[in-house]
Every structure is written in C-alpha cells, then in structure tokens.
mmCIF file of the N, C-alpha and C atoms, coordinates in Angstrom:
data_MODEL
# 
_entry.id   MODEL 
# 
loop_
_atom_site.group_PDB 
_atom_site.id 
_atom_site.type_symbol 
_atom_site.label_atom_id 
_atom_site.label_alt_id 
_atom_site.label_comp_id 
_atom_site.label_asym_id 
_atom_site.label_entity_id 
_atom_site.label_seq_id 
_atom_site.pdbx_PDB_ins_code 
_atom_site.Cartn_x 
_atom_site.Cartn_y 
_atom_site.Cartn_z 
_atom_site.occupancy 
_atom_site.B_iso_or_equiv 
_atom_site.pdbx_formal_charge 
_atom_site.auth_seq_id 
_atom_site.auth_comp_id 
_atom_site.auth_asym_id 
_atom_site.auth_atom_id 
_atom_site.pdbx_PDB_model_num 
ATOM 1   N N  . MET A 1 1  ? 14.081  8.624   -1.797  1.00 0.00 ? 1  MET A N  1 
ATOM 2   C CA . MET A 1 1  ? 13.974  9.911   -1.534  1.00 0.00 ? 1  MET A CA 1 
ATOM 3   C C  . MET A 1 1  ? 12.658  10.380  -0.995  1.00 0.00 ? 1  MET A C  1 
ATOM 4   N N  . VAL A 1 2  ? 12.635  10.761  0.213   1.00 0.00 ? 2  VAL A N  1 
ATOM 5   C CA . VAL A 1 2  ? 11.454  11.703  0.866   1.00 0.00 ? 2  VAL A CA 1 
ATOM 6   C C  . VAL A 1 2  ? 11.799  12.959  0.184   1.00 0.00 ? 2  VAL A C  1 
ATOM 7   N N  . CYS A 1 3  ? 10.700  13.835  -0.088  1.00 0.00 ? 3  CYS A N  1 
ATOM 8   C CA . CYS A 1 3  ? 10.398  15.012  -0.732  1.00 0.00 ? 3  CYS A CA 1 
ATOM 9   C C  . CYS A 1 3  ? 9.617   15.380  0.568   1.00 0.00 ? 3  CYS A C  1 
ATOM 10  N N  . MET A 1 4  ? 10.017  16.253  1.926   1.00 0.00 ? 4  MET A N  1 
ATOM 11  C CA . MET A 1 4  ? 8.874   17.815  2.581   1.00 0.00 ? 4  MET A CA 1 
ATOM 12  C C  . MET A 1 4  ? 8.731   18.291  2.109   1.00 0.00 ? 4  MET A C  1 
ATOM 13  N N  . VAL A 1 5  ? 7.482   19.004  2.295   1.00 0.00 ? 5  VAL A N  1 
ATOM 14  C CA . VAL A 1 5  ? 7.173   19.840  1.433   1.00 0.00 ? 5  VAL A CA 1 
ATOM 15  C C  . VAL A 1 5  ? 5.759   21.043  2.502   1.00 0.00 ? 5  VAL A C  1 
ATOM 16  N N  . GLU A 1 6  ? 6.243   22.295  3.536   1.00 0.00 ? 6  GLU A N  1 
ATOM 17  C CA . GLU A 1 6  ? 5.281   22.648  4.119   1.00 0.00 ? 6  GLU A CA 1 
ATOM 18  C C  . GLU A 1 6  ? 4.121   23.402  3.641   1.00 0.00 ? 6  GLU A C  1 
ATOM 19  N N  . VAL A 1 7  ? 3.033   23.467  3.327   1.00 0.00 ? 7  VAL A N  1 
ATOM 20  C CA . VAL A 1 7  ? 1.909   23.626  2.205   1.00 0.00 ? 7  VAL A CA 1 
ATOM 21  C C  . VAL A 1 7  ? 1.004   24.121  3.582   1.00 0.00 ? 7  VAL A C  1 
ATOM 22  N N  . THR A 1 8  ? 0.249   25.140  3.343   1.00 0.00 ? 8  THR A N  1 
ATOM 23  C CA . THR A 1 8  ? -0.861  25.997  4.697   1.00 0.00 ? 8  THR A CA 1 
ATOM 24  C C  . THR A 1 8  ? -2.137  25.514  3.788   1.00 0.00 ? 8  THR A C  1 
ATOM 25  N N  . VAL A 1 9  ? -3.336  25.291  4.539   1.00 0.00 ? 9  VAL A N  1 
ATOM 26  C CA . VAL A 1 9  ? -4.466  24.844  4.297   1.00 0.00 ? 9  VAL A CA 1 
ATOM 27  C C  . VAL A 1 9  ? -5.667  25.723  4.690   1.00 0.00 ? 9  VAL A C  1 
ATOM 28  N N  . THR A 1 10 ? -6.277  25.750  3.417   1.00 0.00 ? 10 THR A N  1 
ATOM 29  C CA . THR A 1 10 ? -7.103  27.072  3.917   1.00 0.00 ? 10 THR A CA 1 
ATOM 30  C C  . THR A 1 10 ? -8.086  26.897  4.316   1.00 0.00 ? 10 THR A C  1 
ATOM 31  N N  . ARG A 1 11 ? -9.150  27.655  4.512   1.00 0.00 ? 11 ARG A N  1 
ATOM 32  C CA . ARG A 1 11 ? -10.156 27.735  5.204   1.00 0.00 ? 11 ARG A CA 1 
ATOM 33  C C  . ARG A 1 11 ? -10.870 26.743  5.140   1.00 0.00 ? 11 ARG A C  1 
ATOM 34  N N  . LYS A 1 12 ? -11.184 26.592  3.413   1.00 0.00 ? 12 LYS A N  1 
ATOM 35  C CA . LYS A 1 12 ? -12.034 25.326  2.741   1.00 0.00 ? 12 LYS A CA 1 
ATOM 36  C C  . LYS A 1 12 ? -11.360 24.072  2.858   1.00 0.00 ? 12 LYS A C  1 
ATOM 37  N N  . GLY A 1 13 ? -10.346 23.892  3.721   1.00 0.00 ? 13 GLY A N  1 
ATOM 38  C CA . GLY A 1 13 ? -9.941  22.578  3.652   1.00 0.00 ? 13 GLY A CA 1 
ATOM 39  C C  . GLY A 1 13 ? -8.723  22.685  2.387   1.00 0.00 ? 13 GLY A C  1 
ATOM 40  N N  . GLN A 1 14 ? -8.297  23.672  1.472   1.00 0.00 ? 14 GLN A N  1 
ATOM 41  C CA . GLN A 1 14 ? -7.563  23.012  0.446   1.00 0.00 ? 14 GLN A CA 1 
ATOM 42  C C  . GLN A 1 14 ? -6.084  23.299  0.645   1.00 0.00 ? 14 GLN A C  1 
ATOM 43  N N  . ILE A 1 15 ? -5.641  22.711  -0.059  1.00 0.00 ? 15 ILE A N  1 
ATOM 44  C CA . ILE A 1 15 ? -3.983  22.624  -0.295  1.00 0.00 ? 15 ILE A CA 1 
ATOM 45  C C  . ILE A 1 15 ? -3.575  23.102  -1.740  1.00 0.00 ? 15 ILE A C  1 
ATOM 46  N N  . THR A 1 16 ? -2.058  23.653  -1.976  1.00 0.00 ? 16 THR A N  1 
ATOM 47  C CA . THR A 1 16 ? -1.690  23.335  -3.113  1.00 0.00 ? 16 THR A CA 1 
ATOM 48  C C  . THR A 1 16 ? -0.930  22.636  -3.187  1.00 0.00 ? 16 THR A C  1 
ATOM 49  N N  . ILE A 1 17 ? -0.583  21.871  -4.042  1.00 0.00 ? 17 ILE A N  1 
ATOM 50  C CA . ILE A 1 17 ? 0.693   20.769  -4.271  1.00 0.00 ? 17 ILE A CA 1 
ATOM 51  C C  . ILE A 1 17 ? 1.640   21.353  -5.320  1.00 0.00 ? 17 ILE A C  1 
ATOM 52  N N  . PRO A 1 18 ? 2.699   22.033  -4.627  1.00 0.00 ? 18 PRO A N  1 
ATOM 53  C CA . PRO A 1 18 ? 4.010   22.732  -5.172  1.00 0.00 ? 18 PRO A CA 1 
ATOM 54  C C  . PRO A 1 18 ? 3.859   22.321  -6.410  1.00 0.00 ? 18 PRO A C  1 
ATOM 55  N N  . ALA A 1 19 ? 4.413   23.250  -7.309  1.00 0.00 ? 19 ALA A N  1 
ATOM 56  C CA . ALA A 1 19 ? 4.520   23.323  -8.457  1.00 0.00 ? 19 ALA A CA 1 
ATOM 57  C C  . ALA A 1 19 ? 5.543   22.240  -9.103  1.00 0.00 ? 19 ALA A C  1 
ATOM 58  N N  . ARG A 1 20 ? 6.502   21.964  -8.304  1.00 0.00 ? 20 ARG A N  1 
ATOM 59  C CA . ARG A 1 20 ? 7.733   21.210  -8.980  1.00 0.00 ? 20 ARG A CA 1 
ATOM 60  C C  . ARG A 1 20 ? 7.156   19.468  -8.384  1.00 0.00 ? 20 ARG A C  1 
ATOM 61  N N  . LEU A 1 21 ? 6.413   19.707  -7.789  1.00 0.00 ? 21 LEU A N  1 
ATOM 62  C CA . LEU A 1 21 ? 5.526   17.918  -7.565  1.00 0.00 ? 21 LEU A CA 1 
ATOM 63  C C  . LEU A 1 21 ? 4.553   17.817  -8.427  1.00 0.00 ? 21 LEU A C  1 
ATOM 64  N N  . ARG A 1 22 ? 3.797   18.910  -9.128  1.00 0.00 ? 22 ARG A N  1 
ATOM 65  C CA . ARG A 1 22 ? 3.221   18.270  -9.618  1.00 0.00 ? 22 ARG A CA 1 
ATOM 66  C C  . ARG A 1 22 ? 3.689   18.057  -11.216 1.00 0.00 ? 22 ARG A C  1 
ATOM 67  N N  . LYS A 1 23 ? 4.635   18.395  -11.487 1.00 0.00 ? 23 LYS A N  1 
ATOM 68  C CA . LYS A 1 23 ? 5.626   18.444  -12.577 1.00 0.00 ? 23 LYS A CA 1 
ATOM 69  C C  . LYS A 1 23 ? 5.958   17.355  -12.363 1.00 0.00 ? 23 LYS A C  1 
ATOM 70  N N  . LYS A 1 24 ? 6.595   16.967  -11.271 1.00 0.00 ? 24 LYS A N  1 
ATOM 71  C CA . LYS A 1 24 ? 7.435   15.998  -11.307 1.00 0.00 ? 24 LYS A CA 1 
ATOM 72  C C  . LYS A 1 24 ? 6.453   14.313  -11.624 1.00 0.00 ? 24 LYS A C  1 
ATOM 73  N N  . TYR A 1 25 ? 4.884   14.704  -11.204 1.00 0.00 ? 25 TYR A N  1 
ATOM 74  C CA . TYR A 1 25 ? 4.413   13.550  -11.170 1.00 0.00 ? 25 TYR A CA 1 
ATOM 75  C C  . TYR A 1 25 ? 2.727   13.490  -12.365 1.00 0.00 ? 25 TYR A C  1 
ATOM 76  N N  . GLY A 1 26 ? 2.954   14.211  -13.363 1.00 0.00 ? 26 GLY A N  1 
ATOM 77  C CA . GLY A 1 26 ? 2.306   14.880  -13.964 1.00 0.00 ? 26 GLY A CA 1 
ATOM 78  C C  . GLY A 1 26 ? 0.668   15.007  -13.489 1.00 0.00 ? 26 GLY A C  1 
ATOM 79  N N  . ILE A 1 27 ? 0.639   16.036  -13.094 1.00 0.00 ? 27 ILE A N  1 
ATOM 80  C CA . ILE A 1 27 ? -0.694  16.417  -12.024 1.00 0.00 ? 27 ILE A CA 1 
ATOM 81  C C  . ILE A 1 27 ? -0.969  17.849  -13.005 1.00 0.00 ? 27 ILE A C  1 
ATOM 82  N N  . ILE A 1 28 ? -2.058  17.787  -14.087 1.00 0.00 ? 28 ILE A N  1 
ATOM 83  C CA . ILE A 1 28 ? -2.230  19.024  -14.177 1.00 0.00 ? 28 ILE A CA 1 
ATOM 84  C C  . ILE A 1 28 ? -3.729  19.472  -13.940 1.00 0.00 ? 28 ILE A C  1 
ATOM 85  N N  . GLU A 1 29 ? -4.219  20.467  -14.820 1.00 0.00 ? 29 GLU A N  1 
ATOM 86  C CA . GLU A 1 29 ? -5.792  20.538  -13.954 1.00 0.00 ? 29 GLU A CA 1 
ATOM 87  C C  . GLU A 1 29 ? -6.307  19.483  -14.213 1.00 0.00 ? 29 GLU A C  1 
ATOM 88  N N  . GLY A 1 30 ? -7.592  19.045  -14.016 1.00 0.00 ? 30 GLY A N  1 
ATOM 89  C CA . GLY A 1 30 ? -8.582  18.386  -14.441 1.00 0.00 ? 30 GLY A CA 1 
ATOM 90  C C  . GLY A 1 30 ? -7.806  17.044  -13.542 1.00 0.00 ? 30 GLY A C  1 
ATOM 91  N N  . SER A 1 31 ? -6.628  16.604  -13.454 1.00 0.00 ? 31 SER A N  1 
ATOM 92  C CA . SER A 1 31 ? -6.142  15.477  -12.448 1.00 0.00 ? 31 SER A CA 1 
ATOM 93  C C  . SER A 1 31 ? -6.743  14.782  -11.715 1.00 0.00 ? 31 SER A C  1 
ATOM 94  N N  . LYS A 1 32 ? -6.653  13.885  -11.372 1.00 0.00 ? 32 LYS A N  1 
ATOM 95  C CA . LYS A 1 32 ? -7.775  12.980  -10.253 1.00 0.00 ? 32 LYS A CA 1 
ATOM 96  C C  . LYS A 1 32 ? -6.411  12.666  -9.187  1.00 0.00 ? 32 LYS A C  1 
ATOM 97  N N  . VAL A 1 33 ? -6.381  12.926  -8.292  1.00 0.00 ? 33 VAL A N  1 
ATOM 98  C CA . VAL A 1 33 ? -6.049  12.464  -7.139  1.00 0.00 ? 33 VAL A CA 1 
ATOM 99  C C  . VAL A 1 33 ? -6.478  11.885  -6.196  1.00 0.00 ? 33 VAL A C  1 
ATOM 100 N N  . GLU A 1 34 ? -5.632  10.779  -5.422  1.00 0.00 ? 34 GLU A N  1 
ATOM 101 C CA . GLU A 1 34 ? -6.780  10.068  -4.063  1.00 0.00 ? 34 GLU A CA 1 
ATOM 102 C C  . GLU A 1 34 ? -5.723  10.438  -3.242  1.00 0.00 ? 34 GLU A C  1 
ATOM 103 N N  . VAL A 1 35 ? -7.133  10.782  -2.089  1.00 0.00 ? 35 VAL A N  1 
ATOM 104 C CA . VAL A 1 35 ? -6.297  10.819  -0.768  1.00 0.00 ? 35 VAL A CA 1 
ATOM 105 C C  . VAL A 1 35 ? -6.896  9.789   0.106   1.00 0.00 ? 35 VAL A C  1 
ATOM 106 N N  . VAL A 1 36 ? -5.704  9.388   0.763   1.00 0.00 ? 36 VAL A N  1 
ATOM 107 C CA . VAL A 1 36 ? -5.811  7.853   1.225   1.00 0.00 ? 36 VAL A CA 1 
ATOM 108 C C  . VAL A 1 36 ? -5.203  8.548   2.951   1.00 0.00 ? 36 VAL A C  1 
ATOM 109 N N  . GLU A 1 37 ? -5.317  7.506   4.340   1.00 0.00 ? 37 GLU A N  1 
ATOM 110 C CA . GLU A 1 37 ? -4.892  7.386   5.263   1.00 0.00 ? 37 GLU A CA 1 
ATOM 111 C C  . GLU A 1 37 ? -4.233  6.385   5.421   1.00 0.00 ? 37 GLU A C  1 
ATOM 112 N N  . GLU A 1 38 ? -2.723  6.844   5.712   1.00 0.00 ? 38 GLU A N  1 
ATOM 113 C CA . GLU A 1 38 ? -1.959  5.334   5.957   1.00 0.00 ? 38 GLU A CA 1 
ATOM 114 C C  . GLU A 1 38 ? -0.992  5.288   7.626   1.00 0.00 ? 38 GLU A C  1 
ATOM 115 N N  . ASP A 1 39 ? -1.310  4.356   8.122   1.00 0.00 ? 39 ASP A N  1 
ATOM 116 C CA . ASP A 1 39 ? -0.205  3.983   9.098   1.00 0.00 ? 39 ASP A CA 1 
ATOM 117 C C  . ASP A 1 39 ? 0.005   5.735   10.012  1.00 0.00 ? 39 ASP A C  1 
ATOM 118 N N  . GLY A 1 40 ? -1.736  6.451   10.078  1.00 0.00 ? 40 GLY A N  1 
ATOM 119 C CA . GLY A 1 40 ? -1.667  7.440   10.415  1.00 0.00 ? 40 GLY A CA 1 
ATOM 120 C C  . GLY A 1 40 ? -1.640  8.446   9.837   1.00 0.00 ? 40 GLY A C  1 
ATOM 121 N N  . ARG A 1 41 ? -1.219  8.692   8.544   1.00 0.00 ? 41 ARG A N  1 
ATOM 122 C CA . ARG A 1 41 ? -0.616  10.117  7.889   1.00 0.00 ? 41 ARG A CA 1 
ATOM 123 C C  . ARG A 1 41 ? -1.580  9.700   6.796   1.00 0.00 ? 41 ARG A C  1 
ATOM 124 N N  . ILE A 1 42 ? -1.597  11.265  5.925   1.00 0.00 ? 42 ILE A N  1 
ATOM 125 C CA . ILE A 1 42 ? -2.422  11.172  5.173   1.00 0.00 ? 42 ILE A CA 1 
ATOM 126 C C  . ILE A 1 42 ? -1.260  11.477  4.134   1.00 0.00 ? 42 ILE A C  1 
ATOM 127 N N  . VAL A 1 43 ? -1.444  10.778  2.927   1.00 0.00 ? 43 VAL A N  1 
ATOM 128 C CA . VAL A 1 43 ? -0.819  10.271  1.734   1.00 0.00 ? 43 VAL A CA 1 
ATOM 129 C C  . VAL A 1 43 ? -1.798  10.786  0.689   1.00 0.00 ? 43 VAL A C  1 
ATOM 130 N N  . ILE A 1 44 ? -1.406  11.238  -0.389  1.00 0.00 ? 44 ILE A N  1 
ATOM 131 C CA . ILE A 1 44 ? -2.119  12.048  -1.795  1.00 0.00 ? 44 ILE A CA 1 
ATOM 132 C C  . ILE A 1 44 ? -1.397  11.205  -2.567  1.00 0.00 ? 44 ILE A C  1 
ATOM 133 N N  . LYS A 1 45 ? -2.371  10.300  -3.785  1.00 0.00 ? 45 LYS A N  1 
ATOM 134 C CA . LYS A 1 45 ? -1.653  9.573   -4.669  1.00 0.00 ? 45 LYS A CA 1 
ATOM 135 C C  . LYS A 1 45 ? -1.956  10.101  -6.128  1.00 0.00 ? 45 LYS A C  1 
ATOM 136 N N  . ARG A 1 46 ? -1.338  10.061  -6.783  1.00 0.00 ? 46 ARG A N  1 
ATOM 137 C CA . ARG A 1 46 ? -1.690  10.344  -8.567  1.00 0.00 ? 46 ARG A CA 1 
ATOM 138 C C  . ARG A 1 46 ? -2.587  9.683   -8.912  1.00 0.00 ? 46 ARG A C  1 
ATOM 139 N N  . LEU A 1 47 ? -4.124  9.448   -9.709  1.00 0.00 ? 47 LEU A N  1 
ATOM 140 C CA . LEU A 1 47 ? -4.756  8.239   -9.882  1.00 0.00 ? 47 LEU A CA 1 
ATOM 141 C C  . LEU A 1 47 ? -4.456  8.491   -11.526 1.00 0.00 ? 47 LEU A C  1 
ATOM 142 N N  . THR A 1 48 ? -4.069  7.179   -11.844 1.00 0.00 ? 48 THR A N  1 
ATOM 143 C CA . THR A 1 48 ? -3.914  6.917   -13.409 1.00 0.00 ? 48 THR A CA 1 
ATOM 144 C C  . THR A 1 48 ? -5.091  6.675   -14.060 1.00 0.00 ? 48 THR A C  1 
ATOM 145 N N  . SER A 1 49 ? -5.196  7.339   -15.307 1.00 0.00 ? 49 SER A N  1 
ATOM 146 C CA . SER A 1 49 ? -6.628  7.136   -16.200 1.00 0.00 ? 49 SER A CA 1 
ATOM 147 C C  . SER A 1 49 ? -6.096  6.486   -17.784 1.00 0.00 ? 49 SER A C  1 
ATOM 148 N N  . ILE A 1 50 ? -6.851  5.928   -17.834 1.00 0.00 ? 50 ILE A N  1 
ATOM 149 C CA . ILE A 1 50 ? -7.191  5.174   -18.958 1.00 0.00 ? 50 ILE A CA 1 
ATOM 150 C C  . ILE A 1 50 ? -6.459  5.950   -20.275 1.00 0.00 ? 50 ILE A C  1 
ATOM 151 N N  . PHE A 1 51 ? -6.201  6.943   -20.170 1.00 0.00 ? 51 PHE A N  1 
ATOM 152 C CA . PHE A 1 51 ? -6.063  7.905   -21.255 1.00 0.00 ? 51 PHE A CA 1 
ATOM 153 C C  . PHE A 1 51 ? -4.115  8.000   -20.991 1.00 0.00 ? 51 PHE A C  1 
ATOM 154 N N  . ASP A 1 52 ? -3.853  8.157   -19.829 1.00 0.00 ? 52 ASP A N  1 
ATOM 155 C CA . ASP A 1 52 ? -2.394  8.091   -19.384 1.00 0.00 ? 52 ASP A CA 1 
ATOM 156 C C  . ASP A 1 52 ? -1.985  7.137   -19.911 1.00 0.00 ? 52 ASP A C  1 
ATOM 157 N N  . LEU A 1 53 ? -2.229  5.648   -19.828 1.00 0.00 ? 53 LEU A N  1 
ATOM 158 C CA . LEU A 1 53 ? -1.762  4.348   -20.272 1.00 0.00 ? 53 LEU A CA 1 
ATOM 159 C C  . LEU A 1 53 ? -1.909  3.980   -22.293 1.00 0.00 ? 53 LEU A C  1 
ATOM 160 N N  . ALA A 1 54 ? -3.025  5.096   -22.962 1.00 0.00 ? 54 ALA A N  1 
ATOM 161 C CA . ALA A 1 54 ? -2.898  5.286   -24.108 1.00 0.00 ? 54 ALA A CA 1 
ATOM 162 C C  . ALA A 1 54 ? -1.471  5.098   -25.069 1.00 0.00 ? 54 ALA A C  1 
ATOM 163 N N  . GLY A 1 55 ? -1.372  4.187   -25.549 1.00 0.00 ? 55 GLY A N  1 
ATOM 164 C CA . GLY A 1 55 ? 0.093   3.497   -26.662 1.00 0.00 ? 55 GLY A CA 1 
ATOM 165 C C  . GLY A 1 55 ? 1.215   3.375   -25.885 1.00 0.00 ? 55 GLY A C  1 
ATOM 166 N N  . SER A 1 56 ? 0.543   3.106   -24.516 1.00 0.00 ? 56 SER A N  1 
ATOM 167 C CA . SER A 1 56 ? 1.834   2.606   -23.420 1.00 0.00 ? 56 SER A CA 1 
ATOM 168 C C  . SER A 1 56 ? 2.616   1.525   -23.957 1.00 0.00 ? 56 SER A C  1 
ATOM 169 N N  . SER A 1 57 ? 2.033   0.374   -24.495 1.00 0.00 ? 57 SER A N  1 
ATOM 170 C CA . SER A 1 57 ? 2.017   -0.646  -24.944 1.00 0.00 ? 57 SER A CA 1 
ATOM 171 C C  . SER A 1 57 ? 1.940   -1.142  -27.019 1.00 0.00 ? 57 SER A C  1 
ATOM 172 N N  . ALA A 1 58 ? 2.460   0.523   -27.433 1.00 0.00 ? 58 ALA A N  1 
ATOM 173 C CA . ALA A 1 58 ? 2.557   0.276   -29.006 1.00 0.00 ? 58 ALA A CA 1 
ATOM 174 C C  . ALA A 1 58 ? 3.457   -0.671  -29.344 1.00 0.00 ? 58 ALA A C  1 
ATOM 175 N N  . GLY A 1 59 ? 3.254   -1.177  -30.361 1.00 0.00 ? 59 GLY A N  1 
ATOM 176 C CA . GLY A 1 59 ? 4.452   -2.591  -30.458 1.00 0.00 ? 59 GLY A CA 1 
ATOM 177 C C  . GLY A 1 59 ? 4.816   -3.545  -29.959 1.00 0.00 ? 59 GLY A C  1 
ATOM 178 N N  . LYS A 1 60 ? 3.960   -3.661  -29.029 1.00 0.00 ? 60 LYS A N  1 
ATOM 179 C CA . LYS A 1 60 ? 4.739   -4.744  -28.054 1.00 0.00 ? 60 LYS A CA 1 
ATOM 180 C C  . LYS A 1 60 ? 3.396   -5.883  -28.189 1.00 0.00 ? 60 LYS A C  1 
ATOM 181 N N  . GLY A 1 61 ? 2.668   -6.085  -28.888 1.00 0.00 ? 61 GLY A N  1 
ATOM 182 C CA . GLY A 1 61 ? 2.319   -7.223  -29.558 1.00 0.00 ? 61 GLY A CA 1 
ATOM 183 C C  . GLY A 1 61 ? 1.640   -7.672  -30.742 1.00 0.00 ? 61 GLY A C  1 
ATOM 184 N N  . ASP A 1 62 ? 1.028   -8.648  -30.508 1.00 0.00 ? 62 ASP A N  1 
ATOM 185 C CA . ASP A 1 62 ? 1.498   -9.352  -32.047 1.00 0.00 ? 62 ASP A CA 1 
ATOM 186 C C  . ASP A 1 62 ? -0.077  -8.969  -32.401 1.00 0.00 ? 62 ASP A C  1 
ATOM 187 N N  . VAL A 1 63 ? 0.115   -8.364  -33.359 1.00 0.00 ? 63 VAL A N  1 
ATOM 188 C CA . VAL A 1 63 ? -2.029  -8.358  -34.170 1.00 0.00 ? 63 VAL A CA 1 
ATOM 189 C C  . VAL A 1 63 ? -2.574  -9.353  -34.559 1.00 0.00 ? 63 VAL A C  1 
ATOM 190 N N  . GLU A 1 64 ? -1.517  -10.756 -34.844 1.00 0.00 ? 64 GLU A N  1 
ATOM 191 C CA . GLU A 1 64 ? -2.733  -11.984 -35.578 1.00 0.00 ? 64 GLU A CA 1 
ATOM 192 C C  . GLU A 1 64 ? -2.848  -12.614 -34.131 1.00 0.00 ? 64 GLU A C  1 
ATOM 193 N N  . GLU A 1 65 ? -1.702  -12.648 -33.153 1.00 0.00 ? 65 GLU A N  1 
ATOM 194 C CA . GLU A 1 65 ? -2.247  -13.498 -31.844 1.00 0.00 ? 65 GLU A CA 1 
ATOM 195 C C  . GLU A 1 65 ? -3.558  -12.687 -31.151 1.00 0.00 ? 65 GLU A C  1 
ATOM 196 N N  . LEU A 1 66 ? -3.511  -11.362 -31.355 1.00 0.00 ? 66 LEU A N  1 
ATOM 197 C CA . LEU A 1 66 ? -4.172  -10.583 -30.438 1.00 0.00 ? 66 LEU A CA 1 
ATOM 198 C C  . LEU A 1 66 ? -5.960  -11.237 -31.279 1.00 0.00 ? 66 LEU A C  1 
ATOM 199 N N  . LYS A 1 67 ? -5.822  -10.751 -32.161 1.00 0.00 ? 67 LYS A N  1 
ATOM 200 C CA . LYS A 1 67 ? -7.051  -11.332 -33.365 1.00 0.00 ? 67 LYS A CA 1 
ATOM 201 C C  . LYS A 1 67 ? -7.569  -13.015 -33.028 1.00 0.00 ? 67 LYS A C  1 
ATOM 202 N N  . ARG A 1 68 ? -6.531  -13.759 -32.615 1.00 0.00 ? 68 ARG A N  1 
ATOM 203 C CA . ARG A 1 68 ? -6.749  -15.152 -32.143 1.00 0.00 ? 68 ARG A CA 1 
ATOM 204 C C  . ARG A 1 68 ? -7.156  -15.159 -30.749 1.00 0.00 ? 68 ARG A C  1 
ATOM 205 N N  . LEU A 1 69 ? -6.636  -13.977 -30.088 1.00 0.00 ? 69 LEU A N  1 
ATOM 206 C CA . LEU A 1 69 ? -7.660  -13.974 -28.438 1.00 0.00 ? 69 LEU A CA 1 
ATOM 207 C C  . LEU A 1 69 ? -8.909  -13.724 -28.486 1.00 0.00 ? 69 LEU A C  1 
ATOM 208 N N  . LEU A 1 70 ? -9.051  -12.894 -29.320 1.00 0.00 ? 70 LEU A N  1 
ATOM 209 C CA . LEU A 1 70 ? -10.644 -12.232 -29.487 1.00 0.00 ? 70 LEU A CA 1 
ATOM 210 C C  . LEU A 1 70 ? -11.385 -12.929 -30.074 1.00 0.00 ? 70 LEU A C  1 
ATOM 211 N N  . ASP A 1 71 ? -11.242 -14.085 -30.722 1.00 0.00 ? 71 ASP A N  1 
ATOM 212 C CA . ASP A 1 71 ? -11.905 -14.789 -31.873 1.00 0.00 ? 71 ASP A CA 1 
ATOM 213 C C  . ASP A 1 71 ? -12.078 -15.682 -30.728 1.00 0.00 ? 71 ASP A C  1 
ATOM 214 N N  . ARG A 1 72 ? -10.865 -16.120 -29.438 1.00 0.00 ? 72 ARG A N  1 
ATOM 215 C CA . ARG A 1 72 ? -11.427 -17.316 -28.385 1.00 0.00 ? 72 ARG A CA 1 
ATOM 216 C C  . ARG A 1 72 ? -12.234 -16.559 -27.452 1.00 0.00 ? 72 ARG A C  1 
ATOM 217 N N  . MET A 1 73 ? -12.103 -15.724 -27.101 1.00 0.00 ? 73 MET A N  1 
ATOM 218 C CA . MET A 1 73 ? -12.982 -15.182 -26.159 1.00 0.00 ? 73 MET A CA 1 
ATOM 219 C C  . MET A 1 73 ? -14.498 -15.122 -26.769 1.00 0.00 ? 73 MET A C  1 
ATOM 220 N N  . ARG A 1 74 ? -14.490 -14.833 -27.970 1.00 0.00 ? 74 ARG A N  1 
ATOM 221 C CA . ARG A 1 74 ? -16.263 -14.405 -28.821 1.00 0.00 ? 74 ARG A CA 1 
ATOM 222 C C  . ARG A 1 74 ? -16.650 -15.745 -28.766 1.00 0.00 ? 74 ARG A C  1 
ATOM 223 N N  . GLU A 1 75 ? -16.013 -17.099 -29.149 1.00 0.00 ? 75 GLU A N  1 
ATOM 224 C CA . GLU A 1 75 ? -16.878 -18.380 -29.097 1.00 0.00 ? 75 GLU A CA 1 
ATOM 225 C C  . GLU A 1 75 ? -17.179 -18.374 -27.327 1.00 0.00 ? 75 GLU A C  1 
ATOM 226 N N  . GLU A 1 76 ? -16.322 -18.425 -26.383 1.00 0.00 ? 76 GLU A N  1 
ATOM 227 C CA . GLU A 1 76 ? -16.456 -18.746 -24.822 1.00 0.00 ? 76 GLU A CA 1 
ATOM 228 C C  . GLU A 1 76 ? -17.814 -17.559 -24.747 1.00 0.00 ? 76 GLU A C  1 
ATOM 229 N N  . ASP A 1 77 ? -17.953 -16.390 -25.424 1.00 0.00 ? 77 ASP A N  1 
ATOM 230 C CA . ASP A 1 77 ? -18.959 -15.883 -24.797 1.00 0.00 ? 77 ASP A CA 1 
ATOM 231 C C  . ASP A 1 77 ? -20.514 -16.207 -25.176 1.00 0.00 ? 77 ASP A C  1 
ATOM 232 N N  . ALA A 1 78 ? -20.382 -16.933 -26.430 1.00 0.00 ? 78 ALA A N  1 
ATOM 233 C CA . ALA A 1 78 ? -21.439 -17.410 -27.611 1.00 0.00 ? 78 ALA A CA 1 
ATOM 234 C C  . ALA A 1 78 ? -21.850 -18.577 -26.791 1.00 0.00 ? 78 ALA A C  1 
# 
C-alpha cells in the first residue's frame, strides 16, 4: 500500500515526518534516516542501527557451535 502525505519544506529545507509514519517505522528523536534519489524521486529510508538488532536472534543459536566457530576463526587468525 502506498501512503502519500503532503508536508511543507521550511526555509532551511527541513520537513516533518508525520507522527503516524514515525510511529509505524520506529523513528524517534536521534534516529538516522537516509535520503536517496531513486528514479527521479526523493525517498527517505530509516537506517537500522546495531542497537535495533540487539536480541533479534536470541535463542536461535547453539552456544557450543558458536564457541567452535570462534575457535576456528581464532586459529585462522593465528
């Protein structure tokens, strides 16, 4: 679904992202967004930080397998 909202550009070139879109995409004060030109359009994309990913794979890994993988990587570096 395409959502189109009209916003006004300020004298300084700033816009306000509507509250419902900020909430939907988890954009809070201090969030980083990327402004990209695509096919003659300006697209604003939320950037994912490493903190957003924290815990996203909780319970999906085998601790012993991860230890073996780390040991192999350490051997390769030696």
